Each structure stands twice: as C-alpha cells, then as structure tokens.
N, CA, C and O atoms as CSV, one atom per row, in Angstrom:
chain,resi,resn,atom,element,x,y,z
A,1,MET,N,N,38.913,140.719,-19.537
A,1,MET,CA,C,39.497,141.818,-18.803
A,1,MET,C,C,40.936,141.997,-19.295
A,1,MET,O,O,41.660,141.022,-19.497
A,2,ASN,N,N,41.337,143.253,-19.484
A,2,ASN,CA,C,42.696,143.438,-19.978
A,2,ASN,C,C,43.704,143.248,-18.843
A,2,ASN,O,O,43.356,143.344,-17.666
A,3,THR,N,N,44.916,142.985,-19.203
A,3,THR,CA,C,45.968,142.652,-18.246
A,3,THR,C,C,46.258,143.805,-17.289
A,3,THR,O,O,46.450,143.569,-16.096
A,4,ALA,N,N,46.293,145.026,-17.770
A,4,ALA,CA,C,46.595,146.180,-16.920
A,4,ALA,C,C,45.524,146.359,-15.841
A,4,ALA,O,O,45.853,146.574,-14.674
A,5,ARG,N,N,44.258,146.272,-16.220
A,5,ARG,CA,C,43.175,146.442,-15.261
A,5,ARG,C,C,43.204,145.309,-14.228
A,5,ARG,O,O,42.969,145.549,-13.044
A,6,PHE,N,N,43.487,144.093,-14.662
A,6,PHE,CA,C,43.597,142.944,-13.754
A,6,PHE,C,C,44.730,143.181,-12.752
A,6,PHE,O,O,44.570,142.924,-11.559
A,7,ALA,N,N,45.862,143.665,-13.233
A,7,ALA,CA,C,47.014,143.923,-12.355
A,7,ALA,C,C,46.672,144.990,-11.320
A,7,ALA,O,O,47.024,144.842,-10.149
A,8,VAL,N,N,45.999,146.055,-11.725
A,8,VAL,CA,C,45.623,147.126,-10.796
A,8,VAL,C,C,44.660,146.596,-9.740
A,8,VAL,O,O,44.827,146.880,-8.554
A,9,ARG,N,N,43.654,145.831,-10.158
A,9,ARG,CA,C,42.691,145.286,-9.201
A,9,ARG,C,C,43.354,144.299,-8.242
A,9,ARG,O,O,43.040,144.276,-7.052
A,10,THR,N,N,44.258,143.495,-8.756
A,10,THR,CA,C,44.966,142.532,-7.908
A,10,THR,C,C,45.806,143.260,-6.873
A,10,THR,O,O,45.792,142.901,-5.695
A,11,CYS,N,N,46.535,144.278,-7.302
A,11,CYS,CA,C,47.361,145.056,-6.362
A,11,CYS,C,C,46.491,145.732,-5.311
A,11,CYS,O,O,46.841,145.731,-4.131
A,12,ALA,N,N,45.371,146.305,-5.715
A,12,ALA,CA,C,44.465,146.963,-4.771
A,12,ALA,C,C,43.934,145.959,-3.749
A,12,ALA,O,O,43.851,146.269,-2.560
A,13,ALA,N,N,43.583,144.781,-4.198
A,13,ALA,CA,C,43.081,143.749,-3.290
A,13,ALA,C,C,44.163,143.318,-2.302
A,13,ALA,O,O,43.897,143.163,-1.110
A,14,LEU,N,N,45.372,143.127,-2.797
A,14,LEU,CA,C,46.475,142.727,-1.927
A,14,LEU,C,C,46.792,143.798,-0.896
A,14,LEU,O,O,47.041,143.479,0.266
A,15,LEU,N,N,46.787,145.059,-1.300
A,15,LEU,CA,C,47.041,146.152,-0.357
A,15,LEU,C,C,45.945,146.211,0.700
A,15,LEU,O,O,46.223,146.471,1.870
A,16,SER,N,N,44.732,145.975,0.300
A,16,SER,CA,C,43.615,145.982,1.236
A,16,SER,C,C,43.793,144.884,2.284
A,16,SER,O,O,43.624,145.131,3.478
A,17,VAL,N,N,44.129,143.684,1.843
A,17,VAL,CA,C,44.364,142.573,2.767
A,17,VAL,C,C,45.564,142.864,3.649
A,17,VAL,O,O,45.529,142.590,4.849
A,18,SER,N,N,46.615,143.408,3.083
A,18,SER,CA,C,47.818,143.741,3.844
A,18,SER,C,C,47.500,144.755,4.935
A,18,SER,O,O,47.937,144.591,6.074
A,19,ASN,N,N,46.751,145.792,4.609
A,19,ASN,CA,C,46.386,146.796,5.607
A,19,ASN,C,C,45.513,146.188,6.698
A,19,ASN,O,O,45.683,146.518,7.872
A,20,TRP,N,N,44.586,145.309,6.339
A,20,TRP,CA,C,43.748,144.655,7.327
A,20,TRP,C,C,44.605,143.812,8.267
A,20,TRP,O,O,44.388,143.823,9.479
A,21,CYS,N,N,45.571,143.084,7.722
A,21,CYS,CA,C,46.443,142.245,8.552
A,21,CYS,C,C,47.252,143.093,9.515
A,21,CYS,O,O,47.436,142.709,10.670
A,22,ASP,N,N,47.746,144.260,9.053
A,22,ASP,CA,C,48.490,145.146,9.936
A,22,ASP,C,C,47.634,145.591,11.107
A,22,ASP,O,O,48.109,145.641,12.241
A,23,CYS,N,N,46.371,145.915,10.841
A,23,CYS,CA,C,45.480,146.362,11.912
A,23,CYS,C,C,45.225,145.241,12.909
A,23,CYS,O,O,45.228,145.473,14.118
A,24,VAL,N,N,45.009,144.055,12.425
A,24,VAL,CA,C,44.749,142.919,13.301
A,24,VAL,C,C,45.971,142.610,14.156
A,24,VAL,O,O,45.830,142.283,15.334
A,25,ALA,N,N,47.161,142.708,13.587
A,25,ALA,CA,C,48.384,142.389,14.321
A,25,ALA,C,C,48.626,143.369,15.463
A,25,ALA,O,O,49.200,142.985,16.482
A,26,VAL,N,N,48.207,144.618,15.322
A,26,VAL,CA,C,48.445,145.628,16.339
A,26,VAL,C,C,47.521,145.434,17.538
A,26,VAL,O,O,47.905,145.726,18.670
A,27,GLN,N,N,46.317,144.948,17.300
A,27,GLN,CA,C,45.375,144.763,18.384
A,27,GLN,C,C,45.788,143.559,19.229
A,27,GLN,O,O,46.025,142.467,18.712
A,28,THR,N,N,45.867,143.784,20.532
A,28,THR,CA,C,46.240,142.723,21.453
A,28,THR,C,C,45.143,142.593,22.500
A,28,THR,O,O,44.748,143.584,23.114
A,29,THR,N,N,44.660,141.400,22.703
A,29,THR,CA,C,43.588,141.159,23.664
A,29,THR,C,C,44.118,141.291,25.084
A,29,THR,O,O,45.199,140.799,25.408
A,30,GLU,N,N,43.345,141.960,25.918
A,30,GLU,CA,C,43.739,142.139,27.320
A,30,GLU,C,C,43.791,140.786,28.022
A,30,GLU,O,O,42.815,140.037,27.995
A,31,PRO,N,N,44.921,140.469,28.648
A,31,PRO,CA,C,45.033,139.199,29.380
A,31,PRO,C,C,44.461,139.364,30.798
A,31,PRO,O,O,45.205,139.332,31.779
A,32,SER,N,N,43.143,139.540,30.895
A,32,SER,CA,C,42.480,139.860,32.163
A,32,SER,C,C,42.850,138.908,33.289
A,32,SER,O,O,43.129,139.332,34.411
A,33,TRP,N,N,42.850,137.624,32.978
A,33,TRP,CA,C,43.116,136.650,34.039
A,33,TRP,C,C,44.528,136.813,34.590
A,33,TRP,O,O,44.749,136.601,35.782
A,34,LEU,N,N,45.496,137.189,33.736
A,34,LEU,CA,C,46.860,137.424,34.230
A,34,LEU,C,C,46.928,138.709,35.054
A,34,LEU,O,O,47.589,138.756,36.092
A,35,LEU,N,N,46.242,139.747,34.584
A,35,LEU,CA,C,46.206,141.007,35.332
A,35,LEU,C,C,45.607,140.782,36.721
A,35,LEU,O,O,46.083,141.338,37.711
A,36,ASP,N,N,44.560,139.962,36.778
A,36,ASP,CA,C,43.922,139.659,38.068
A,36,ASP,C,C,44.804,138.780,38.935
A,36,ASP,O,O,45.027,139.081,40.107
A,37,GLN,N,N,45.303,137.699,38.362
A,37,GLN,CA,C,46.102,136.738,39.128
A,37,GLN,C,C,47.342,137.385,39.727
A,37,GLN,O,O,47.726,137.078,40.856
A,38,HIS,N,N,47.962,138.273,38.977
A,38,HIS,CA,C,49.222,138.870,39.444
A,38,HIS,C,C,49.030,140.257,40.029
A,38,HIS,O,O,49.991,140.990,40.266
A,39,ARG,N,N,47.771,140.601,40.257
A,39,ARG,CA,C,47.391,141.800,41.000
A,39,ARG,C,C,47.991,143.088,40.426
A,39,ARG,O,O,48.382,143.990,41.167
A,40,CYS,N,N,48.052,143.153,39.126
A,40,CYS,CA,C,48.634,144.318,38.445
A,40,CYS,C,C,47.854,145.591,38.740
A,40,CYS,O,O,48.431,146.669,38.884
A,41,MET,N,N,46.522,145.450,38.828
A,41,MET,CA,C,45.672,146.618,38.992
A,41,MET,C,C,45.684,147.169,40.425
A,41,MET,O,O,45.034,148.179,40.695
A,42,PHE,N,N,46.405,146.527,41.337
A,42,PHE,CA,C,46.557,147.103,42.670
A,42,PHE,C,C,47.357,148.404,42.578
A,42,PHE,O,O,47.132,149.334,43.352
A,43,CYS,N,N,48.288,148.459,41.631
A,43,CYS,CA,C,49.155,149.630,41.502
A,43,CYS,C,C,48.999,150.372,40.174
A,43,CYS,O,O,49.269,151.571,40.100
A,44,HIS,N,N,48.571,149.676,39.136
A,44,HIS,CA,C,48.474,150.266,37.797
A,44,HIS,C,C,47.021,150.367,37.348
A,44,HIS,O,O,46.151,149.634,37.818
A,45,THR,N,N,46.786,151.294,36.430
A,45,THR,CA,C,45.527,151.345,35.696
A,45,THR,C,C,45.905,151.468,34.227
A,45,THR,O,O,47.079,151.637,33.897
A,46,VAL,N,N,44.934,151.385,33.360
A,46,VAL,CA,C,45.229,151.486,31.936
A,46,VAL,C,C,45.670,152.891,31.570
A,46,VAL,O,O,46.646,153.065,30.840
A,47,ASP,N,N,44.951,153.916,32.079
A,47,ASP,CA,C,45.194,155.255,31.557
A,47,ASP,C,C,45.491,156.353,32.568
A,47,ASP,O,O,45.717,157.496,32.172
A,48,THR,N,N,45.499,156.045,33.853
A,48,THR,CA,C,45.732,157.073,34.869
A,48,THR,C,C,46.760,156.578,35.882
A,48,THR,O,O,46.634,155.461,36.384
A,49,PRO,N,N,47.770,157.383,36.192
A,49,PRO,CA,C,48.716,156.958,37.226
A,49,PRO,C,C,47.993,156.745,38.553
A,49,PRO,O,O,47.080,157.492,38.904
A,50,HIS,N,N,48.408,155.731,39.271
A,50,HIS,CA,C,47.814,155.422,40.574
A,50,HIS,C,C,48.983,155.332,41.545
A,50,HIS,O,O,49.612,156.352,41.829
A,51,ARG,N,N,49.288,154.180,42.050
A,51,ARG,CA,C,50.487,153.996,42.868
A,51,ARG,C,C,51.723,153.876,41.980
A,51,ARG,O,O,52.854,154.082,42.420
A,52,ALA,N,N,51.475,153.542,40.739
A,52,ALA,CA,C,52.540,153.333,39.757
A,52,ALA,C,C,52.060,153.941,38.432
A,52,ALA,O,O,50.903,154.350,38.329
A,53,PRO,N,N,52.920,154.003,37.437
A,53,PRO,CA,C,52.492,154.604,36.162
A,53,PRO,C,C,51.388,153.787,35.494
A,53,PRO,O,O,51.259,152.586,35.730
A,54,SER,N,N,50.599,154.451,34.662
A,54,SER,CA,C,49.560,153.754,33.911
A,54,SER,C,C,50.220,152.896,32.834
A,54,SER,O,O,51.380,153.105,32.478
A,55,PHE,N,N,49.472,151.941,32.330
A,55,PHE,CA,C,49.988,151.109,31.243
A,55,PHE,C,C,50.250,151.957,30.005
A,55,PHE,O,O,51.191,151.687,29.258
A,56,GLU,N,N,49.426,152.980,29.779
A,56,GLU,CA,C,49.665,153.869,28.642
A,56,GLU,C,C,50.985,154.614,28.792
A,56,GLU,O,O,51.708,154.784,27.810
A,57,GLN,N,N,51.313,155.061,30.003
A,57,GLN,CA,C,52.590,155.736,30.247
A,57,GLN,C,C,53.761,154.791,30.020
A,57,GLN,O,O,54.770,155.173,29.427
A,58,ILE,N,N,53.624,153.570,30.487
A,58,ILE,CA,C,54.683,152.579,30.299
A,58,ILE,C,C,54.891,152.325,28.809
A,58,ILE,O,O,56.024,152.275,28.329
A,59,ALA,N,N,53.790,152.167,28.089
A,59,ALA,CA,C,53.872,151.934,26.641
A,59,ALA,C,C,54.542,153.108,25.943
A,59,ALA,O,O,55.400,152.909,25.083
A,60,ALA,N,N,54.161,154.324,26.304
A,60,ALA,CA,C,54.738,155.509,25.668
A,60,ALA,C,C,56.243,155.589,25.908
A,60,ALA,O,O,56.997,155.992,25.022
A,61,ARG,N,N,56.674,155.207,27.098
A,61,ARG,CA,C,58.101,155.295,27.430
A,61,ARG,C,C,58.917,154.181,26.767
A,61,ARG,O,O,60.032,154.429,26.308
A,62,TYR,N,N,58.377,152.959,26.712
A,62,TYR,CA,C,59.185,151.813,26.325
A,62,TYR,C,C,58.863,151.186,24.969
A,62,TYR,O,O,59.620,150.338,24.498
A,63,ARG,N,N,57.771,151.577,24.338
A,63,ARG,CA,C,57.308,150.912,23.118
A,63,ARG,C,C,58.395,150.795,22.055
A,63,ARG,O,O,58.528,149.738,21.438
A,64,ASP,N,N,59.164,151.832,21.826
A,64,ASP,CA,C,60.168,151.827,20.753
A,64,ASP,C,C,61.602,151.700,21.249
A,64,ASP,O,O,62.541,151.952,20.494
A,65,VAL,N,N,61.781,151.315,22.501
A,65,VAL,CA,C,63.115,151.178,23.069
A,65,VAL,C,C,63.630,149.763,22.811
A,65,VAL,O,O,63.010,148.794,23.251
A,66,PRO,N,N,64.750,149.630,22.108
A,66,PRO,CA,C,65.303,148.289,21.866
A,66,PRO,C,C,65.603,147.577,23.190
A,66,PRO,O,O,66.189,148.161,24.101
A,67,GLY,N,N,65.200,146.336,23.280
A,67,GLY,CA,C,65.468,145.529,24.473
A,67,GLY,C,C,64.494,145.759,25.623
A,67,GLY,O,O,64.550,145.050,26.628
A,68,ALA,N,N,63.609,146.735,25.491
A,68,ALA,CA,C,62.687,147.043,26.587
A,68,ALA,C,C,61.740,145.888,26.911
A,68,ALA,O,O,61.518,145.616,28.091
A,69,PRO,N,N,61.166,145.191,25.913
A,69,PRO,CA,C,60.267,144.090,26.287
A,69,PRO,C,C,60.935,143.053,27.190
A,69,PRO,O,O,60.330,142.613,28.168
A,70,GLY,N,N,62.147,142.663,26.887
A,70,GLY,CA,C,62.854,141.692,27.721
A,70,GLY,C,C,63.114,142.221,29.118
A,70,GLY,O,O,62.967,141.492,30.099
A,71,MET,N,N,63.500,143.487,29.215
A,71,MET,CA,C,63.754,144.107,30.513
A,71,MET,C,C,62.466,144.147,31.333
A,71,MET,O,O,62.477,143.846,32.526
A,72,LEU,N,N,61.354,144.520,30.690
A,72,LEU,CA,C,60.079,144.597,31.400
A,72,LEU,C,C,59.593,143.214,31.827
A,72,LEU,O,O,59.050,143.056,32.921
A,73,GLU,N,N,59.786,142.219,30.974
A,73,GLU,CA,C,59.405,140.850,31.340
A,73,GLU,C,C,60.184,140.389,32.565
A,73,GLU,O,O,59.620,139.795,33.484
A,74,GLU,N,N,61.464,140.664,32.569
A,74,GLU,CA,C,62.318,140.305,33.716
A,74,GLU,C,C,61.851,141.022,34.981
A,74,GLU,O,O,61.773,140.423,36.054
A,75,LYS,N,N,61.545,142.307,34.841
A,75,LYS,CA,C,61.099,143.099,35.988
A,75,LYS,C,C,59.770,142.575,36.530
A,75,LYS,O,O,59.563,142.560,37.743
A,76,LEU,N,N,58.872,142.148,35.652
A,76,LEU,CA,C,57.607,141.569,36.106
A,76,LEU,C,C,57.841,140.304,36.918
A,76,LEU,O,O,57.172,140.061,37.922
A,77,ARG,N,N,58.785,139.517,36.477
A,77,ARG,CA,C,59.035,138.237,37.148
A,77,ARG,C,C,59.820,138.408,38.442
A,77,ARG,O,O,59.472,137.809,39.460
A,78,LYS,N,N,60.880,139.222,38.413
A,78,LYS,CA,C,61.802,139.294,39.553
A,78,LYS,C,C,61.701,140.573,40.361
A,78,LYS,O,O,62.314,140.683,41.423
A,79,GLY,N,N,60.924,141.557,39.867
A,79,GLY,CA,C,60.878,142.848,40.542
A,79,GLY,C,C,62.076,143.689,40.116
A,79,GLY,O,O,62.902,143.247,39.318
A,80,GLY,N,N,62.162,144.877,40.641
A,80,GLY,CA,C,63.291,145.726,40.278
A,80,GLY,C,C,63.174,147.114,40.865
A,80,GLY,O,O,62.159,147.488,41.453
A,81,GLU,N,N,64.238,147.860,40.688
A,81,GLU,CA,C,64.309,149.201,41.271
A,81,GLU,C,C,63.275,150.133,40.647
A,81,GLU,O,O,62.754,149.888,39.559
A,82,ALA,N,N,63.001,151.204,41.373
A,82,ALA,CA,C,62.014,152.187,40.919
A,82,ALA,C,C,62.570,152.987,39.750
A,82,ALA,O,O,63.680,153.516,39.816
A,83,HIS,N,N,61.795,153.068,38.689
A,83,HIS,CA,C,62.139,153.906,37.535
A,83,HIS,C,C,61.173,155.070,37.397
A,83,HIS,O,O,61.365,155.938,36.546
A,84,TRP,N,N,60.137,155.096,38.227
A,84,TRP,CA,C,59.047,156.073,38.101
A,84,TRP,C,C,58.785,156.791,39.415
A,84,TRP,O,O,57.659,157.230,39.646
A,85,GLY,N,N,59.731,156.920,40.242
A,85,GLY,CA,C,59.502,157.529,41.552
A,85,GLY,C,C,60.169,156.689,42.618
A,85,GLY,O,O,61.240,156.122,42.400
A,86,ASP,N,N,59.527,156.612,43.772
A,86,ASP,CA,C,60.145,155.955,44.930
A,86,ASP,C,C,59.726,154.507,45.136
A,86,ASP,O,O,60.335,153.809,45.948
A,87,VAL,N,N,58.712,154.036,44.433
A,87,VAL,CA,C,58.188,152.695,44.675
A,87,VAL,C,C,58.794,151.702,43.691
A,87,VAL,O,O,58.642,151.835,42.477
A,88,ALA,N,N,59.482,150.705,44.239
A,88,ALA,CA,C,60.080,149.656,43.401
A,88,ALA,C,C,59.008,148.648,42.980
A,88,ALA,O,O,57.987,148.492,43.651
A,89,MET,N,N,59.253,147.981,41.879
A,89,MET,CA,C,58.344,146.935,41.397
A,89,MET,C,C,58.603,145.667,42.203
A,89,MET,O,O,59.718,145.145,42.178
A,90,PRO,N,N,57.591,145.156,42.922
A,90,PRO,CA,C,57.799,143.911,43.661
A,90,PRO,C,C,57.856,142.717,42.705
A,90,PRO,O,O,57.341,142.773,41.588
A,91,SER,N,N,58.480,141.660,43.156
A,91,SER,CA,C,58.534,140.438,42.350
A,91,SER,C,C,57.150,139.818,42.279
A,91,SER,O,O,56.252,140.199,43.030
A,92,ALA,N,N,56.981,138.864,41.378
A,92,ALA,CA,C,55.694,138.164,41.250
A,92,ALA,C,C,55.305,137.517,42.577
A,92,ALA,O,O,54.139,137.564,42.969
A,93,ALA,N,N,56.256,136.925,43.259
A,93,ALA,CA,C,55.969,136.273,44.535
A,93,ALA,C,C,55.547,137.305,45.587
A,93,ALA,O,O,54.637,137.044,46.374
A,94,GLU,N,N,56.196,138.466,45.608
A,94,GLU,CA,C,55.854,139.512,46.575
A,94,GLU,C,C,54.472,140.117,46.304
A,94,GLU,O,O,53.815,140.615,47.218
A,95,ARG,N,N,54.045,140.070,45.056
A,95,ARG,CA,C,52.708,140.572,44.710
A,95,ARG,C,C,51.627,139.576,45.096
A,95,ARG,O,O,50.446,139.924,45.108
A,96,GLY,N,N,52.005,138.345,45.410
A,96,GLY,CA,C,51.050,137.343,45.864
A,96,GLY,C,C,50.368,136.558,44.766
A,96,GLY,O,O,49.433,135.803,45.031
A,97,GLY,N,N,50.824,136.725,43.539
A,97,GLY,CA,C,50.189,136.018,42.433
A,97,GLY,C,C,50.842,134.704,42.094
A,97,GLY,O,O,50.436,134.041,41.139
A,98,GLY,N,N,51.845,134.311,42.853
A,98,GLY,CA,C,52.572,133.087,42.546
A,98,GLY,C,C,53.604,133.327,41.456
A,98,GLY,O,O,53.754,134.453,40.981
A,99,PRO,N,N,54.310,132.287,41.058
A,99,PRO,CA,C,55.343,132.456,40.038
A,99,PRO,C,C,54.742,132.910,38.706
A,99,PRO,O,O,53.626,132.529,38.353
A,100,LEU,N,N,55.484,133.711,37.989
A,100,LEU,CA,C,55.053,134.213,36.686
A,100,LEU,C,C,55.965,133.602,35.638
A,100,LEU,O,O,57.170,133.854,35.639
A,101,SER,N,N,55.404,132.804,34.750
A,101,SER,CA,C,56.200,132.145,33.710
A,101,SER,C,C,56.695,133.173,32.701
A,101,SER,O,O,56.155,134.275,32.598
A,102,ALA,N,N,57.720,132.798,31.970
A,102,ALA,CA,C,58.257,133.671,30.931
A,102,ALA,C,C,57.206,133.964,29.867
A,102,ALA,O,O,57.117,135.090,29.377
A,103,SER,N,N,56.407,132.955,29.504
A,103,SER,CA,C,55.392,133.179,28.475
A,103,SER,C,C,54.272,134.090,28.977
A,103,SER,O,O,53.742,134.890,28.206
A,104,ASP,N,N,53.904,133.982,30.248
A,104,ASP,CA,C,52.887,134.879,30.803
A,104,ASP,C,C,53.433,136.305,30.920
A,104,ASP,O,O,52.717,137.266,30.640
A,105,ALA,N,N,54.685,136.443,31.329
A,105,ALA,CA,C,55.302,137.771,31.393
A,105,ALA,C,C,55.347,138.388,30.001
A,105,ALA,O,O,55.098,139.583,29.838
A,106,HIS,N,N,55.662,137.580,29.009
A,106,HIS,CA,C,55.690,138.064,27.619
A,106,HIS,C,C,54.310,138.546,27.184
A,106,HIS,O,O,54.192,139.597,26.553
A,107,ALA,N,N,53.271,137.790,27.514
A,107,ALA,CA,C,51.897,138.171,27.138
A,107,ALA,C,C,51.502,139.495,27.810
A,107,ALA,O,O,50.891,140.355,27.177
A,108,LEU,N,N,51.850,139.654,29.077
A,108,LEU,CA,C,51.524,140.889,29.782
A,108,LEU,C,C,52.250,142.087,29.166
A,108,LEU,O,O,51.645,143.131,28.924
A,109,VAL,N,N,53.535,141.927,28.918
A,109,VAL,CA,C,54.320,143.024,28.357
A,109,VAL,C,C,53.840,143.374,26.947
A,109,VAL,O,O,53.742,144.549,26.591
A,110,LYS,N,N,53.552,142.376,26.172
A,110,LYS,CA,C,53.039,142.623,24.815
A,110,LYS,C,C,51.758,143.446,24.874
A,110,LYS,O,O,51.577,144.382,24.095
A,111,TRP,N,N,50.867,143.091,25.803
A,111,TRP,CA,C,49.618,143.828,25.936
A,111,TRP,C,C,49.875,145.257,26.428
A,111,TRP,O,O,49.322,146.209,25.878
A,112,VAL,N,N,50.707,145.410,27.456
A,112,VAL,CA,C,50.985,146.748,27.989
A,112,VAL,C,C,51.571,147.638,26.883
A,112,VAL,O,O,51.154,148.785,26.727
A,113,LEU,N,N,52.522,147.120,26.130
A,113,LEU,CA,C,53.155,147.936,25.091
A,113,LEU,C,C,52.211,148.243,23.925
A,113,LEU,O,O,52.509,149.110,23.104
A,114,SER,N,N,51.086,147.547,23.845
A,114,SER,CA,C,50.114,147.835,22.790
A,114,SER,C,C,49.155,148.959,23.178
A,114,SER,O,O,48.334,149.389,22.367
A,115,GLN,N,N,49.263,149.429,24.412
A,115,GLN,CA,C,48.347,150.488,24.880
A,115,GLN,C,C,48.687,151.825,24.255
A,115,GLN,O,O,48.022,152.823,24.534
C-alpha cells in the first residue's frame, strides 16, 4: 500500500473513532434512582412544565452559561429563590429525600443539562 493511501485511511479511521467518542460523551444515562429518591418528578418532568420548569427548559437556559452547573448543584442541595416564577426550589431536606451529596448533585445536574 502506498504511503499516501495509508495516511488517508488512517486519518479517516481516526476521525470516525473521534466522532463516535464525541457521541458517546454527550449521552448521559438518566440517574433514575436519584430522581426518585430526591422526588424531582414531583415538580419537574423531562419535557413539559409542571409545577416547575421541565428539564429540557432548564438545559436550554443554563447549558452554555459559565458557572451554571455549580450554581444548579448548590441549588439542588440547599434550595434557592425562584428563577422561574413564584415557587422557590426547596432544599434536599425539604423535599424529603435526605441529604444530597455533592457527587449526586453533580450527576443530576450533568443529566439535566444533557437534555
């Protein structure tokens, strides 16, 4: 095989693997047990506003905002003022799911922002 053809095939293969890796990295598995434990679905749904904005709406608003993941993780853990109307986000303890660890809050926010 000549060198030029080998180089083209190698580059094509690498680009193919690179594109596959990008697709895999974007997909985030739903953390169902966390959503259930922390009663997220009492107020939120994936795609339709209910008592609070949908996860898709949250993702659309915050996905590209610098610092938003940290702010959302904090809000999940400690609660916070209303940004979407009159209903404030209750703390993890007020939602009845028990304490929410930083790593669990991170997993939830990562999933929500992937919607």
